[in-house]
N, C-alpha and C positions, 0 to 999 in steps of 0.2 A: 513375469518378473520372478527372479530367483531369490526367494526369501532367505536362503542359506548364505547368500553373498551380501555382506554388510555394505559393499560399495554400491549395490543397486537399491538398497532399502533406505539408506540414510538420506539420499536426495529427496524422495517423496515425503519422508517423515519430517525433514527440515521445512519443506514447503507447508505442510500441515501445521507445524509449530509456529511458523511465521504468521499464519492466519490467526492462530489463537492469541499470540501476543498483540497483534493489531486490534483484535476484537476487544481486548482488555485496555490497551493503551488509548484507542480511539474514544472510548467512553470518557476518559479523563480529558483528552484534547477537546472534545466537543463541549464539555462544560466550561472549560477555560476560554474557548473561542467565543462562546456566547457572552463572556464577561469582558475580554480584552481584545477580541478580534483574531481571526485566523492567522494574519500575518505575524503577530507577536508570538503566537503559539508555535508556529512553524520555525521562526527564528530562534526562539528559546530552545526548542527541541534540538535543532541543529547545533547551536552553540554549546549546549551541554554535552551532546554526544560526540562531537568531533574530538575534543581532548581525550575522551575515554578510548576511542578507536586508535588514536595516535600512540597513546601510552601502551595499549595492549599490543599494537603492532611491533613496537620496539622491544617489549618484554618477551614476546613469543618468537620473534624472528630477527631482532636486532635492526639497526638502521639500514643494513644491507637489503632488508626485505623490500624497501621502497625502490630498489634498483630494478625490480621486476616490472615497474610501471614504465613501459616504453611509450613512445609517442602515440602508437595505435591504441594502446590501453587508455591513455589519458583522453584521447579523442572520444572513444566510445563512452567512457564514464562521464565525461563532460556532457555528452548528448543525453545520457540517462538522467542527469540532474535537470537538464533543460526540459526533457519530456515529462518529468514528474513535478518537481518543484516549480519550474519555470512556466511552461505552457499548459501542461496537462491539468494541474490543479486549478489554475486560473480559468481555464475553459469550463472545468467542472462547476466551480463557484458561480460563474456567469450563467451556465445552463440551469443550475438549481434555482437561481432567481427567477427564471422564466417558467420552469416546470414544477418546481418543488423538489426538495432533496431526494425523496424516495424514488420519483420517476427518473430524475437525472442519474442517480446512482444505479438504478436498475438497467438503464440503457448502457451506461459506462461499464457495467459488469460483464458485457460481452467481449471484453478485450482478450480473454484467453483464445477466442476463435482466431483473431488476427495473429497472435503470437504463435499459435499452432501452425497457421498457414505459412508464416514467414520462416519458422523453424524447418518446415518440410521443404520449402522452395530454396531457401538460402543455405541451410545447413545440412540438407539431405536427411533429416530425421524421419524415421519410419512412422507413418500414421495409418494404422490399421482400423478396421471397423470398430473394434472394441474401444480403442482410444477416442475415436470420434463420438461414439455413443456416450462414453464416460464424460467427455468434455461438455457435450450438449446437456446431459442430465444435470451436471454440476451448475452450468449456467442457468438452466430453467429453474432449478431449485433455489439458487441464490436470488435470482430476479424475483421469484415468487415470495421468498422470505422478506426481501427488502420492501416490496409493495405491501405485504401484510403488516409489516412493522409500521409503515407510514399510516395505514388505515387505523391501526390500534392506537396510535398516538394522535390521531385526529389531524394529521398534516394534510391539508388540502392543496390542490393545485393553485399556483399563483399566476398562471397564464391568463391574460385578459382577453385575448383574441387568437384566432387561428394563426395569424402571422407570427405573433410572439411565440406561440407554442411550436410552430415549425422551426423557427430559429433556434429555440431551445433544444429541440430534438437533434438538429444538425450539430450544435455545439456539444451535446452529449455524445454523439457518435464520434466526433473529432476527439473528444476526451478519451474514448476507448482506444482510438488509434495511438494516441500519445502514450497512454498507459502500457499498451503492448510494446511501443517503442522503448519504453523504459526497461521492460523485462529483457527484450532482445539486446539492448545496449549493455546491460549488466552481464548478460551471457557472453557477448563478444569481448567486452573489456575486462571481465573478471577471470577469464580462463588462465590458469597458471599463476594466479596472484592470490595471496592469502586474503580471506574475507576482511580481516581487520585493516589491511592495507587499502583494499578497495574502498571500504566505507570511510576510512580515514580521509581519503582524497575527496570522496563524494560529499561527505558532511562538511568538510572544511570549505569546499567550494560553495555548497548551499548556504552555509552560515555567512560567508562573505557577501554573497549576492543578496540574500534575504536581509542581512544586517544593513546593507547599504540602503535598500528600499525602506526598511523600517525606520532608519535614522532620518531619511528625508521626510517621511510621513510624520515622525515624531516632532521634528523641528517645525513643520507647518502647523502642527496643533498648538504649539506654544506652551506656556506655563500650565495650561489646563491638563496637559499630559502627564505632569509630574505629580501623580497621586500615589499614595503609599501602597495601594492595592494593586498596582500594575504588576504583572507577572515578573518582569525583569528587575523590579525595584523593591520587591517584597521578599525578605528572607523566608517568611512563613509560607508564602505561596510557592516559592522555589523548592522548599523542603517537601511540600506536599506533591509537587509536580515531578520531582526527580525520580521516584520509584518507577513511574510510568515510562520515563525516558530510558532508564536502565533496562527495564523489561522489554519494551517494544523497540525503541531505537537501537540500543546496543545489542541486546541478545537477539531480538527478532530480525533486525536488518542483517546481522551476521549469518543467521541460518537461512535467510532469504537469499543472500548471495551464494551461499553454499548450494542451495537447492537449484538455483538457476545455472550454476556451472557444473553440477554433478548429476543432473537428470535432464531428460529431453524436455523442451519447452511445452510439448503437448501433454506432459504429465505434470510438470512442476507448476506451470502457470495456473491451471484450473484449481489445483490444490492450494496454491497460495492466495486464491481469491475467495476463500470460504469463511472469511470473518463473520458474515451475517449468520452462518450456521452456528458458529461458536457463541455468537451474541445471545442466542436463545437460552441456552442453559445458564449463561452468566446472568442474564436478565431474570430468570426464574429464581436463581440464588439470591439476587438482590431485590426480588419482589417487584421488579419494574416490568416484567413481561408475563403474559399468560399463555398457556399452551391450549390451543383449540384444534379441531379436527383439520382445518385447512393448513395450519402451520405444521402439524404433525405429518401430513401428506407431503408438504414441501421438504421437510427434513428427510423423509424416506426417499424421495426423489434424489436429493443431494447426496445422501449416503450411498445410494445405488450407484451414482456417478463416481464417487470416491472408490468404491469397490472395483468398478470396471477399470479405473485408471491404475490402481495399485496392483492389480492382478494381470494387467496387460503384458 
């Protein structure tokens, strides 16, 4: 990589930045999901972010910026929403119920392998030995950190028998395939389109789909769902939730799209999957995590992978 050329450096840096914003935002989303459920959190996130992207797209490129969204772009970006919000996340939650969140996330974190393979086969991206080593080191380090985090928090397996666990493993592997499909779809649909425009469409579509499902679930719950502390019905909770949306959904998703469209998938995808690495220093600052020898070794392995990728 030529470090004197900003065009080759900004993509990987954007991927790393998106990992950092997700590490910060996901801690807020996890707390809220435990209180009101993942569906309401995802819907609120999309509903708050979509107008921000649409306004930013108009301010930076005018209404004509949306003319860059041709039928092919819309198809790929719709597929990215399906792979992430639609099927991918649903499979992950289902796998987590059978395996426990740490194990399901560890298996799902292998998705950069599939993205790298698809990028090489479909897009003709070069994949040399150094990139492969870097990708594998990043994945091993991230999986190790995720599993260590689960142990430190006392999160045990939830599988009751071998069949349940086998189904959970299959679901987690399918999750990794759909997450890889999300990155590939963003790459194909976002080329030549401003990130604000890309995410304006993606989040608007996600908000519409998730909002429909949330409304159906909300109506089935009846009057019991009308409690003041619901995320969507509480001004206080929305004010506390909004900074995470601005940082992770608005800024993080923007630089994620930039990374996927300005760097090879074999570099951008592993770097964008490093949120467990950033969660360690964040946890240390918040006194929610402890640094031991195994976690330090996992960090060293992950950072070694990052160095391989950014210098390839």
